[in-house]
All heavy atoms as an XYZ file, in Angstrom:
683
protein
N      18.173     98.621     67.900
C      19.054     98.927     69.027
C      18.187     99.023     70.288
O      17.198     99.737     70.237
C      19.725    100.261     68.712
C      20.664    100.619     69.787
S      21.654    102.000     69.168
C      21.779    102.901     70.611
N      18.637     98.428     71.303
C      17.909     98.518     72.567
C      18.481     99.593     73.527
O      19.651     99.919     73.354
C      17.956     97.143     73.349
O      19.229     96.904     73.678
C      17.325     96.064     72.496
N      17.662    100.129     74.276
C      18.168    101.062     75.264
C      18.515    100.403     76.616
O      18.195     99.220     76.812
C      17.022    102.065     75.570
O      15.933    101.447     76.238
C      16.545    102.744     74.327
N      19.182    101.114     77.462
C      19.472    100.527     78.843
C      18.218    100.280     79.557
O      18.122     99.249     80.243
C      20.343    101.546     79.558
N      17.178    101.055     79.448
C      15.918    100.843     80.075
C      15.302     99.494     79.590
O      14.927     98.661     80.356
C      14.909    101.954     79.901
C      15.448    103.230     80.631
C      13.548    101.562     80.426
C      14.664    104.515     80.268
N      15.252     99.345     78.273
C      14.690     98.135     77.679
C      15.558     96.851     78.200
O      14.936     95.887     78.500
C      14.717     98.168     76.149
C      14.122     96.951     75.538
C      13.980     97.116     74.004
O      14.081     98.284     73.477
O      13.764     96.048     73.374
N      16.878     96.997     78.223
C      17.705     95.947     78.613
C      17.331     95.548     80.101
O      17.277     94.388     80.454
C      19.202     96.193     78.500
C      19.635     96.320     77.076
O      18.960     95.740     76.169
O      20.709     96.911     76.791
N      17.223     96.592     80.961
C      16.963     96.290     82.339
C      15.525     95.647     82.514
O      15.375     94.676     83.361
C      16.960     97.588     83.187
C      18.376     98.120     83.405
O      19.328     97.402     83.166
O      18.509     99.214     83.992
N      14.506     96.159     81.814
C      13.211     95.594     81.939
C      13.220     94.114     81.451
O      12.669     93.229     82.139
C      12.178     96.391     81.113
C      10.831     95.663     80.951
C      11.980     97.743     81.642
N      13.888     93.769     80.360
C      13.952     92.449     79.846
C      14.726     91.552     80.817
O      14.355     90.455     81.125
C      14.594     92.466     78.448
C      13.720     93.097     77.387
C      14.375     93.159     76.044
N      14.596     91.854     75.559
C      15.690     91.513     74.816
N      16.560     92.399     74.511
N      15.854     90.274     74.375
N      15.835     92.098     81.403
C      16.582     91.349     82.427
C      15.728     91.039     83.680
O      15.785     89.891     84.167
C      17.846     92.104     82.833
C      18.756     91.313     83.763
C      19.972     92.194     84.223
N      19.674     93.532     84.477
C      19.122     93.981     85.618
N      18.778     93.146     86.569
N      18.926     95.259     85.861
N      15.074     92.002     84.194
C      14.176     91.786     85.375
C      13.123     90.739     85.062
O      12.917     89.798     85.823
C      13.548     93.119     85.812
C      14.552     94.026     86.370
C      12.371     92.902     86.779
C      14.221     95.452     86.607
N      12.488     90.754     83.929
C      11.452     89.765     83.557
C      12.113     88.420     83.486
O      11.598     87.393     84.026
C      10.731     90.133     82.258
C       9.947     91.394     82.389
C       9.881     88.975     81.736
C       9.327     91.917     81.083
N      13.286     88.272     82.808
C      13.971     86.979     82.640
C      14.350     86.441     84.006
O      14.132     85.240     84.287
C      15.205     87.187     81.710
N      14.840     87.305     84.865
C      15.306     86.851     86.205
C      14.156     86.355     87.071
O      14.112     85.336     87.622
C      16.090     87.978     86.922
O      17.208     88.339     86.171
C      16.564     87.502     88.262
N      13.093     87.200     87.102
C      11.920     86.941     87.946
C      11.172     85.616     87.465
O      10.682     84.869     88.342
C      10.858     88.074     87.933
C      11.329     89.188     88.656
C      11.495     88.915     90.113
O      10.601     88.377     90.774
O      12.642     89.189     90.655
N      11.167     85.368     86.183
C      10.403     84.221     85.560
C      11.309     83.061     85.142
O      10.780     82.088     84.688
C       9.536     84.771     84.469
C       8.454     85.802     84.874
S       7.457     85.256     86.245
C       6.741     83.705     85.653
N      12.605     83.254     85.336
C      13.534     82.199     84.911
C      13.339     81.854     83.498
O      13.220     80.765     83.083
C      13.498     80.916     85.790
C      14.662     79.997     85.686
O      15.748     80.579     85.253
O      14.551     78.821     85.866
N      13.320     82.913     82.608
C      13.102     82.741     81.237
C      14.350     83.016     80.396
O      15.248     83.809     80.897
C      12.015     83.759     80.700
C      10.586     83.506     81.226
C       9.738     84.659     80.764
C      10.068     82.188     80.632
N      14.448     82.457     79.229
C      15.566     82.770     78.284
C      15.393     84.191     77.811
O      14.364     84.501     77.242
C      15.516     81.806     77.157
C      16.545     82.024     76.070
O      17.339     82.991     76.235
O      16.590     81.275     75.088
N      16.339     85.065     78.085
C      16.190     86.446     77.694
C      15.877     86.632     76.139
O      15.273     87.607     75.826
C      17.542     87.116     78.048
C      18.086     86.211     79.118
C      17.610     84.829     78.809
N      16.324     85.722     75.342
C      16.066     85.789     73.905
C      14.596     85.742     73.604
O      14.075     86.253     72.533
C      16.793     84.707     73.148
N      13.766     85.112     74.473
C      12.333     85.033     74.286
C      11.580     86.325     74.592
O      10.478     86.589     74.173
C      11.739     83.951     75.170
C      12.031     82.542     74.782
C      11.291     81.554     75.673
N       9.843     81.719     75.514
C       8.955     81.353     76.499
N       9.375     80.756     77.607
N       7.679     81.496     76.308
N      12.275     87.242     75.305
C      11.644     88.433     75.801
C      11.937     89.559     74.792
O      12.953     90.261     74.861
C      12.132     88.788     77.278
C      11.847     87.588     78.146
C      11.437     89.991     77.767
C      12.533     87.687     79.452
N      10.982     89.729     73.873
C      11.108     90.795     72.892
C      10.000     91.849     73.191
O       9.095     91.600     73.925
C      10.825     90.268     71.443
O       9.588     89.752     71.415
C      11.822     89.142     71.172
N      10.191     93.018     72.562
C       9.219     94.101     72.745
C       7.846     93.626     72.347
O       6.800     94.020     72.904
C       9.595     95.314     71.955
C      10.601     96.210     72.560
C      10.731     97.525     71.766
N       9.716     98.480     72.092
C       9.819     99.325     73.105
N      10.898     99.467     73.775
N       8.796    100.200     73.277
N       7.796     92.761     71.355
C       6.511     92.368     70.752
C       5.832     91.249     71.544
O       4.630     91.020     71.354
C       6.679     91.926     69.286
C       7.127     92.968     68.362
C       8.647     93.340     68.511
O       9.472     92.413     68.917
O       8.954     94.481     68.210
N       6.612     90.534     72.367
C       6.058     89.444     73.189
C       5.025     89.942     74.182
O       5.215     90.958     74.830
C       7.200     88.790     73.873
N       3.956     89.121     74.307
C       2.964     89.426     75.353
C       3.314     88.544     76.559
O       4.011     87.534     76.478
C       1.575     89.120     74.918
O       1.428     87.669     74.648
C       1.147     89.825     73.597
N       2.783     88.999     77.708
C       3.101     88.268     78.901
C       2.397     86.918     78.848
O       2.890     85.913     79.337
C       2.648     89.060     80.146
C       3.265     90.383     80.338
C       2.883     90.996     81.657
C       4.791     90.333     80.221
N       1.258     86.854     78.122
C       0.585     85.585     77.913
C       1.436     84.610     77.068
O       1.498     83.483     77.482
C      -0.807     85.867     77.226
C      -1.664     84.565     77.100
C      -3.056     84.939     76.568
C      -3.912     83.706     76.606
N      -5.269     83.997     76.308
N       2.056     85.156     76.038
C       2.874     84.333     75.233
C       4.098     83.761     76.007
O       4.559     82.624     75.759
C       3.483     85.085     74.034
C       2.460     85.337     72.942
C       2.913     86.390     71.923
O       3.735     87.201     72.214
N       2.407     86.257     70.676
N       4.521     84.563     76.969
C       5.653     84.165     77.837
C       5.215     83.292     78.943
O       6.045     82.914     79.752
C       6.414     85.399     78.322
C       7.079     86.270     77.292
C       7.572     87.543     77.900
C       8.211     85.551     76.619
N       3.886     82.995     79.046
C       3.315     82.189     80.064
C       3.548     82.775     81.497
O       3.885     82.052     82.410
C       3.770     80.771     79.988
C       3.410     80.103     78.603
C       4.009     78.754     78.388
O       4.490     78.077     79.412
O       3.891     78.217     77.286
N       3.382     84.102     81.598
C       3.546     84.667     82.872
C       2.108     84.958     83.468
O       1.362     85.759     82.938
C       4.257     86.090     82.739
C       5.686     85.845     82.141
C       4.286     86.814     83.996
C       6.415     87.152     81.811
N       1.811     84.308     84.606
C       0.478     84.456     85.245
C       0.418     85.875     85.754
O       1.392     86.547     86.001
C       0.578     83.468     86.410
C       1.683     82.559     86.115
C       2.679     83.278     85.228
N      -0.967     86.337     85.911
C      -1.162     87.682     86.318
C      -0.502     88.050     87.670
O      -0.093     89.195     87.830
C      -2.668     87.958     86.361
O      -3.305     87.063     87.214
N      -0.508     87.206     88.662
C       0.139     87.529     89.910
C       1.576     87.717     89.734
O       2.181     88.639     90.436
C      -0.132     86.442     90.961
C      -1.591     86.306     91.456
C      -1.766     85.162     92.409
C      -2.009     87.704     92.177
N       2.279     86.917     88.896
C       3.667     87.151     88.628
C       3.853     88.488     87.906
O       4.948     89.166     88.110
C       4.208     85.969     87.836
C       4.372     84.653     88.711
O       4.540     84.854     89.961
O       4.235     83.618     88.136
N       2.955     88.790     86.975
C       3.082     90.094     86.253
C       3.029     91.307     87.214
O       3.793     92.197     87.170
C       1.938     90.219     85.215
N       2.222     91.182     88.262
C       2.144     92.212     89.339
C       3.417     92.304     90.062
O       3.948     93.320     90.249
C       1.005     91.920     90.274
C      -0.409     92.104     89.514
C       1.076     92.822     91.486
C      -1.579     91.629     90.279
N       4.062     91.157     90.311
C       5.338     91.111     91.024
C       6.404     91.770     90.165
O       7.318     92.447     90.601
C       5.686     89.659     91.390
C       6.977     89.605     92.153
C       6.903     90.228     93.549
O       5.865     90.414     94.198
O       7.969     90.653     94.053
N       6.325     91.481     88.854
C       7.327     92.094     87.982
C       7.186     93.612     87.935
O       8.092     94.368     87.946
C       7.138     91.526     86.545
C       7.648     90.051     86.437
C       7.890     92.396     85.485
C       7.240     89.352     85.219
N       5.866     94.106     87.974
C       5.713     95.548     88.012
C       6.275     96.174     89.251
O       6.903     97.153     89.244
C       4.222     95.890     87.823
C       3.686     95.538     86.444
C       3.898     97.285     88.241
C       2.253     95.497     86.213
N       6.090     95.474     90.451
C       6.700     95.941     91.694
C       8.199     95.971     91.580
O       8.853     96.960     92.035
C       6.291     95.059     92.853
C       4.836     95.195     93.295
C       4.142     94.111     93.741
C       4.171     96.433     93.189
C       2.832     94.192     94.191
C       2.872     96.497     93.624
C       2.245     95.418     94.146
N       8.821     95.012     90.955
C      10.290     94.958     90.789
C      10.776     96.080     89.918
O      11.765     96.704     90.118
C      10.707     93.607     90.168
C      10.555     92.432     91.077
C      11.549     92.441     92.228
C      11.324     91.144     93.014
N      12.271     91.144     94.193
N       9.989     96.388     88.780
C      10.345     97.445     87.987
C      10.298     98.823     88.700
O      11.151     99.681     88.606
C       9.442     97.470     86.702
C       9.559     96.355     85.752
C       8.472     96.444     84.687
C      10.944     96.319     85.071
N       9.192     98.981     89.417
C       9.036    100.225     90.269
C      10.239    100.339     91.250
O      10.777    101.507     91.329
C       7.707    100.212     90.941
C       6.520    100.402     90.153
C       5.202    100.303     90.855
O       5.086     99.632     91.875
O       4.233    101.007     90.380
N      10.584     99.300     91.895
C      11.672     99.280     92.891
C      13.004     99.632     92.159
O      13.786    100.460     92.648
C      11.744     98.030     93.574
C      12.797     97.859     94.643
C      12.779     96.523     95.321
O      11.724     96.161     95.865
O      13.801     95.809     95.203
N      13.276     98.906     91.045
C      14.537     99.092     90.367
C      14.753    100.598     89.841
O      15.820    101.071     89.928
C      14.649     98.102     89.169
C      15.840     98.220     88.335
N      17.058     97.713     88.800
C      16.079     98.807     87.204
C      17.977     97.955     87.869
N      17.406     98.625     86.892
N      13.704    101.096     89.240
C      13.785    102.417     88.572
C      13.355    103.566     89.517
O      13.473    104.698     89.190
C      12.943    102.454     87.320
C      13.487    101.567     86.215
C      12.917    100.316     85.903
C      14.558    102.037     85.493
C      13.366     99.577     84.873
C      15.124    101.241     84.428
C      14.493    100.038     84.140
N      12.903    103.222     90.788
C      12.372    104.176     91.733
C      11.335    105.009     91.116
O      11.375    106.303     91.089
C      13.486    105.094     92.247
C      13.121    105.884     93.416
O      12.199    105.489     94.126
O      13.779    106.983     93.672
N      10.286    104.369     90.540
C       9.107    105.087     89.926
C       7.829    104.383     90.473
O       7.931    103.343     91.132
C       9.195    104.869     88.376
C       9.195    103.429     88.035
C      10.345    105.704     87.814
C       9.111    103.166     86.543
N       6.797    105.017     90.140
C       5.459    104.387     90.322
C       4.705    104.326     89.043
O       4.530    105.368     88.313
C       4.619    105.233     91.381
O       5.305    105.380     92.591
C       3.273    104.655     91.575
N       4.352    103.091     88.655
C       3.632    102.902     87.405
C       2.168    103.162     87.632
O       1.621    102.696     88.691
C       3.958    101.545     86.779
C       5.457    101.346     86.390
C       5.686     99.868     86.041
C       5.794    102.192     85.285
N       1.460    103.673     86.624
C       0.011    103.889     86.843
C      -0.716    102.575     86.916
O      -0.517    101.655     86.141
C      -0.342    104.679     85.565
C       0.657    104.248     84.562
C       1.926    103.986     85.327
N      -1.590    102.420     87.921
C      -2.352    101.136     88.109
C      -3.776    101.284     87.573
O      -4.456    100.311     87.452
C      -2.325    100.636     89.552
C      -2.846    101.650     90.534
O      -3.093    102.790     90.106
O      -3.041    101.314     91.656
N      -4.295    102.508     87.350
C      -5.650    102.662     86.964
C      -5.775    103.431     85.589
O      -6.783    103.805     85.201
C      -6.440    103.417     87.974
C      -6.407    102.766     89.338
C      -7.641    103.172     90.186
N      -7.576    102.717     91.455
C      -7.957    101.495     91.826
N      -8.350    100.673     90.897
N      -7.912    101.058     93.076
N      -4.628    103.528     84.911
C      -4.664    104.215     83.602
C      -4.993    103.250     82.487
O      -4.306    102.307     82.319
C      -3.259    104.836     83.326
C      -3.156    105.663     82.106
O      -4.100    105.535     81.269
O      -2.172    106.399     81.963
N      -6.063    103.515     81.821
C      -6.478    102.557     80.781
C      -5.506    102.495     79.563
O      -5.479    101.600     78.839
C      -7.856    103.081     80.255
C      -7.864    104.509     80.720
C      -7.004    104.589     81.976
N      -4.597    103.461     79.499
C      -3.600    103.529     78.501
C      -2.281    102.753     78.782
O      -1.396    102.591     77.979
C      -3.254    104.901     78.127
C      -4.460    105.678     77.546
O      -5.245    105.147     76.752
N      -4.543    106.919     77.946
N      -2.299    102.314     80.078
C      -1.126    101.575     80.523
C      -1.217    100.148     80.066
O      -2.077     99.305     80.488
C      -1.037    101.643     82.103
C       0.099    100.903     82.700
C       1.289    100.821     82.093
C      -0.051    100.210     83.926
C       2.411    100.136     82.784
C       0.893     99.538     84.540
C       2.208     99.530     83.960
N      -0.338     99.783     79.154
C      -0.378     98.399     78.477
C       0.552     97.488     79.371
O       1.714     97.526     79.341
C       0.175     98.521     77.138
C       0.396     97.150     76.416
O      -0.059     96.153     76.928
O       1.097     97.153     75.387
N      -0.136     96.617     80.130
C       0.550     95.662     80.953
C       0.592     94.260     80.256
O       1.027     93.286     80.773
C      -0.016     95.495     82.335
O      -1.384     95.150     82.154
C       0.135     96.771     83.124
N       0.064     94.215     79.027
C      -0.040     92.951     78.339
C       1.189     92.566     77.512
O       1.339     91.456     77.117
C      -1.239     92.923     77.405
C      -2.597     93.004     78.186
O      -2.568     92.571     79.355
O      -3.579     93.541     77.620
N       2.035     93.594     77.273
C       3.154     93.331     76.404
C       4.429     93.791     77.048
O       4.400     94.713     77.846
C       3.012     93.841     74.971
O       3.086     95.298     75.115
N       5.514     93.258     76.647
C       6.900     93.637     77.165
C       7.076     95.137     76.702
O       7.533     95.937     77.408
C       7.961     92.752     76.679
C       9.321     93.305     77.018
C       7.788     91.298     77.213
N       6.711     95.374     75.399
C       6.888     96.761     74.876
C       6.079     97.747     75.675
O       6.573     98.900     75.914
N       4.966     97.352     76.120
C       4.046     98.260     76.859
C       4.677     98.599     78.273
O       4.630     99.693     78.740
N       5.310     97.596     78.832
C       5.990     97.832     80.114
C       7.212     98.725     79.962
O       7.420     99.632     80.761
C       6.388     96.447     80.741
C       5.324     95.550     81.320
C       5.865     94.187     81.761
C       4.544     96.238     82.450
N       8.015     98.491     78.893
C       9.131     99.318     78.625
C       8.695    100.745     78.387
O       9.252    101.708     78.960
C       9.916     98.785     77.366
C      10.506     97.463     77.698
C      10.884     99.828     76.895
C      10.969     96.693     76.451
N       7.542    100.997     77.556
C       7.061    102.324     77.329
C       6.602    102.995     78.617
O       6.905    104.189     78.857
C       5.967    102.285     76.334
C       6.392    101.889     74.905
O       7.612    101.965     74.651
O       5.548    101.451     74.110
N       5.927    102.260     79.495
C       5.470    102.739     80.779
C       6.582    103.165     81.673
O       6.559    104.221     82.264
C       4.547    101.764     81.455
N       7.626    102.426     81.719
C       8.826    102.720     82.507
C       9.455    104.071     82.005
O       9.805    104.944     82.738
C       9.799    101.589     82.568
C      11.188    102.022     83.213
C       9.233    100.398     83.394
N       9.623    104.076     80.670
C      10.211    105.218     80.021
C       9.405    106.500     80.287
O       9.988    107.597     80.700
C      10.401    105.079     78.520
C      11.511    104.045     78.196
C      11.559    103.696     76.740
O      10.551    103.933     75.968
O      12.635    103.160     76.338
N       8.050    106.409     80.213
C       7.199    107.573     80.529
C       7.312    107.923     81.897
O       7.328    109.186     82.286
C       5.737    107.237     80.138
C       5.569    107.134     78.608
C       4.210    106.592     78.281
O       3.381    106.367     79.101
N       4.014    106.310     76.966
N       7.290    106.970     82.841
C       7.341    107.345     84.323
C       8.726    107.963     84.629
O       8.775    108.891     85.389
C       7.152    106.030     85.095
N       9.843    107.456     84.000
C      11.097    108.126     84.284
C      11.125    109.538     83.722
O      11.717    110.401     84.320
C      12.206    107.242     83.658
C      12.550    106.009     84.385
C      13.527    105.114     83.539
C      13.136    106.320     85.721
N      10.550    109.786     82.496
C      10.530    111.070     81.956
C       9.749    112.014     82.832
O      10.205    113.186     83.089
C       9.916    110.994     80.557
N       8.582    111.587     83.368
C       7.764    112.407     84.230
C       8.554    112.706     85.561
O       8.470    113.831     86.024
C       6.481    111.692     84.512
N       9.181    111.710     86.039
C      10.023    111.902     87.348
C      11.091    112.924     87.033
O      11.310    113.776     87.892
C      10.596    110.574     87.751
C      11.440    110.629     88.955
C      12.002    109.234     89.254
C      13.047    109.357     90.266
N      13.692    108.088     90.530
N      11.789    112.821     85.953
C      12.947    113.697     85.723
C      12.413    115.104     85.338
O      13.174    116.090     85.567
C      13.735    113.200     84.583
C      14.527    111.970     84.947
O      14.788    111.718     86.116
N      14.793    111.087     83.955
N      11.218    115.312     84.876
C      10.653    116.563     84.601
C      10.052    117.218     85.798
O       9.783    118.496     85.750
C       9.613    116.399     83.535
N       9.786    116.477     86.782
C       9.176    117.109     88.048
C      10.124    118.045     88.739
O      11.325    117.721     88.768
C       8.714    115.938     88.922
N       9.617    119.150     89.286
C      10.488    120.035     90.006
C      11.003    119.325     91.295
O      10.382    118.500     91.878
C       9.600    121.232     90.323
C       8.212    120.669     90.249
C       8.240    119.579     89.241
N      12.246    119.639     91.666
C      12.874    119.152     92.873
C      11.938    119.639     94.125
O      11.518    120.782     94.082
C      14.230    119.579     93.001
N      11.875    118.769     95.151
C      11.099    119.225     96.322
C      11.821    120.378     97.056
O      13.053    120.432     97.030
C      11.077    117.876     97.235
C      11.935    116.941     96.548
C      12.366    117.433     95.190
N      10.995    121.181     97.587
C      11.558    122.382     98.369
C      12.271    121.887     99.599
O      11.801    120.941    100.232
C      10.393    123.305     98.655
N      13.338    122.493     99.969
C      14.144    122.079    101.203
C      13.389    122.373    102.458
O      12.508    123.143    102.594
C      15.392    122.920    101.142
C      15.249    123.975    100.096
C      14.014    123.576     99.311
């Protein structure tokens, strides 16, 4: 069963790269999907914009090589954002 977040990540990748959404599985790597590194960066920017988050760019645990890694990173960033205290007025 997929989550709304996973569906959105897969849809963004499919739209940006003009790929068949059926090819975009959690297990798929960006290399397998033939996504060049510059396009991968653009996908990360689109994910940040869509979800209103900032993904870690220097975290060695941030897996940008697989679709599942991107989904996990988005879920973690959203969880951290929702756990953060609201800014003072």
